[in-house]
N, C-alpha and C positions, 0 to 999 in steps of 0.2 A: 364684454369689456376685455381689452387685452391685459395679459398678465404683466405686471410691472417688472421692469428690468431689475435684477439684483444689484444691490449696492456693493461695489467692489472697493476695497481699500488695501493699501500696502503700508506697513510700518516697520521700523527697525525692531529687531528682537531685543528683549531685555533679559536680565538674569532670571526673572520670574517665568520666562517662556521656556526655560531649559527642559522641564518635563514634557511640554508639548513638542519641542524640537526632537527630543529622543523618541517620542511616540511616532512622529511623522517619518523619522529616519527608519524606524522599524517597519512601517507600512511601505515605504519606498523599497526597502530591502526585500520584503515579501513579494512585491510586484516584480522586481528585477530578478527574482529567483536566487537571491543572495542572502537569505535570512541568517544563515550561519555566519556570514561575514560581518554582520552588524553587531559589533561587540562594544560600541561606544557606551559609556556610562554617563549618567547625569553629572556626577562629580567631574569626570574628565571633560565633558562638554563645557561645563561651567568654567573650569580652569582655562581651557583653550580658547573659548569664545569671549569670556568676560574678565579674564585675569589681567595681570599687568602688561602683557604683551600679546594681545589677541592675534590668533593665527588666521582667523576668518571672520566674516560678518554674515549675519542672517537677516533676511527680510521675511516677515510673516504676512501671508496673504489672507484676507478676510472676505467672506461673502456674507452680506447682511449682518455684520459685526461678529461673525463666527469664524475663528481661525481654522482654516481648512487647507492651507498650503504653506510652502516655504521655499526659499532660495538661499543656498549657502554659497558664498563666493569669497575669493581672495585675490590679491594682486600677484601677477607674474612680472617678468621683465623681458622685453625683446631686445636682444643685443643689436639686431639689424636696424630696428627703428630707433633705438636709443631711448625708448620710453617703456613705461610699465603697461601691462595689459590687465584685463579683468577676466578671471577664470571662474566660471560657474561650475562648482563641484556637484551640486545637486539641485534639482528643481522637482517639486512634487505637489500635486493637487489631488486631494482625495477624490476617488472616482465619482461619487454622486454630484460633485461640483464641477467636473470637467465640462467644457463647452460653454460655460458662463462667461468666459473671457478673462478669468483670473490668471491663467498661464501667460497670455499675451500681455496682460498688465504687469506681471512680474518681470517678464523679459524686457518690456519697454522701460520699466523703472531701472533695471540693470543697465540697459543701453544708455539711459540718461546719466546714470552715475559714471559710466565709463567716459562719456563725453565731458561731463563736468570735471572729472579728474584728469583729463587730457591723456587718456589711454589710447594706445595705438590700435588695440584690438579688444574684442570681446569674444571669448571662445569657450568651448565645452566639449565633452565627449558624450557619445550616445551608444548604447549597445546596438550591434548591427542587426539584431532580430526585432528591435523595437520600432516597427513600421509606423505606429501611430505618432510616436514622438518625432521620428525622422520627418514624417509628413508635416507635422506642426512646425518644426524648425525650418523646413523649406518654405512654408507658407509665409514666414516672417522675413524671408530673404537670406537665410543662412546657406552657406555653401559647404559641402563635405570636403574634407581634406584627405581624400582617399590615398594619396601618395605617401602619407605619413602613417607610421604604426606606433602605438604606445609601447614603451618598454618599461618594465617594473622590476625592482628588487624589493623583497619583503621577507619577513620571517628569518629563517636560518640563513638564506642566501645573503640577505642584507647584513646580518651580523658577521658572517664569515668574511665578506669583503671588508667590512669595517675593521676587522681584526688583523688583516693582512699588513705585513711590514713594508711591502713594496709600494705603498701608496705614495 
């Protein structure tokens, strides 16, 4: 007898999911070799995701009613298109559940949200060494934007620029 396919479901996160979200973020950070950078706290996530002005949204992915993945996203704006975009900050599925289709289900749900909200684009970044993820993204039709590089200010450099009078 064939093994039954797992039941996949996606739901919006609630404030009760904050401990789970923090746990999944820590697991993602470990996978990406960035555990030291994962300093988000439950209180901070609760305030930023579910406070009066949410900075992002989260989808929880479940396999057979067990929460095993998430996607955290927010809106950007394209001045050229004159429309907002949907930016996927993080996508993570716990390793034992990879290959069940949950990642594709999360990405398809995000694409559906982008279309419903009239977004010009749906985009994200991926670490250049992460061949499994790059392969997955190519399999769903994503195209690399190799001519663009990400620039970042954080920590002391961010504060130094903010303190400059010449702004």
